[in-house]
C-alpha positions as CSV (number, residue, x, y, z in Angstrom):
1,M,6.4,5.5,5.3
2,V,3.1,3.6,4.9
3,G,3.4,4.0,1.1
4,K,6.9,2.5,1.1
5,R,5.6,-0.4,3.1
6,I,2.8,-1.0,0.7
7,K,5.2,-0.8,-2.2
8,Q,7.5,-3.3,-0.5
9,L,4.7,-5.8,0.1
10,R,3.3,-5.3,-3.4
11,E,6.6,-6.0,-5.0
12,E,7.1,-9.1,-2.8
13,R,3.9,-10.4,-4.4
14,N,5.1,-9.5,-7.9
15,L,2.2,-7.2,-8.4
16,S,2.4,-4.0,-10.5
17,Q,0.8,-0.8,-9.2
18,T,-1.8,-1.2,-11.9
19,E,-2.6,-4.7,-10.8
20,L,-3.0,-3.8,-7.1
21,A,-5.0,-0.7,-7.9
22,N,-7.3,-2.8,-10.1
23,L,-7.7,-5.4,-7.3
24,C,-8.6,-2.6,-4.9
25,E,-10.8,-0.9,-7.5
26,F,-8.7,2.3,-7.3
27,E,-7.2,4.4,-10.1
28,R,-3.5,3.5,-10.6
29,S,-2.7,7.2,-10.1
30,N,-4.1,7.0,-6.6
31,M,-2.0,4.0,-5.8
32,N,1.0,5.9,-7.1
33,R,0.2,8.8,-4.8
34,I,-0.2,6.5,-1.8
35,E,3.1,4.8,-2.4
36,A,4.9,8.1,-3.0
37,G,3.5,9.4,0.3
38,N,1.7,12.3,-1.4
39,I,-1.6,11.4,0.2
40,N,-2.5,9.7,3.4
41,P,-4.8,6.8,2.8
42,S,-7.9,6.4,5.0
43,A,-8.4,3.4,7.3
44,Y,-10.8,2.0,4.8
45,V,-8.2,2.3,1.9
46,L,-5.6,0.6,4.1
47,Y,-8.0,-2.2,5.0
48,S,-8.8,-2.7,1.3
49,I,-5.1,-2.8,0.3
50,S,-4.3,-5.2,3.2
51,L,-7.1,-7.6,2.0
52,K,-5.7,-7.7,-1.5
53,L,-2.1,-8.1,-0.2
54,N,-3.3,-10.9,2.1
55,V,-1.8,-9.3,5.3
56,E,-3.3,-7.8,8.4
57,T,-3.9,-4.1,8.2
58,S,-1.4,-3.5,11.0
59,E,1.3,-5.1,8.7
60,L,1.0,-2.0,6.5
61,L,2.1,0.1,9.5
62,N,5.0,-2.2,10.4
63,F,8.0,-0.1,9.4
64,K,11.2,1.3,11.0
65,P,11.3,5.0,11.6
66,L,14.0,6.9,9.7
67,G,17.4,7.1,11.5
68,I,16.9,4.0,13.6
């Protein structure tokens, strides 16, 4: 869920995965795994992503649960 929210916010800002990964100083493959939900990012990684997306870290966790 967090990965989908990151992807949504990234796309709203017209950033590619590569661009956001570079801004955060991550490998693009790591950003891909985060967005796909294959890995759970640490609090530090979420903070770093939120800074580059110019949102509060809590905004990355702002999503609706499935089925609701």
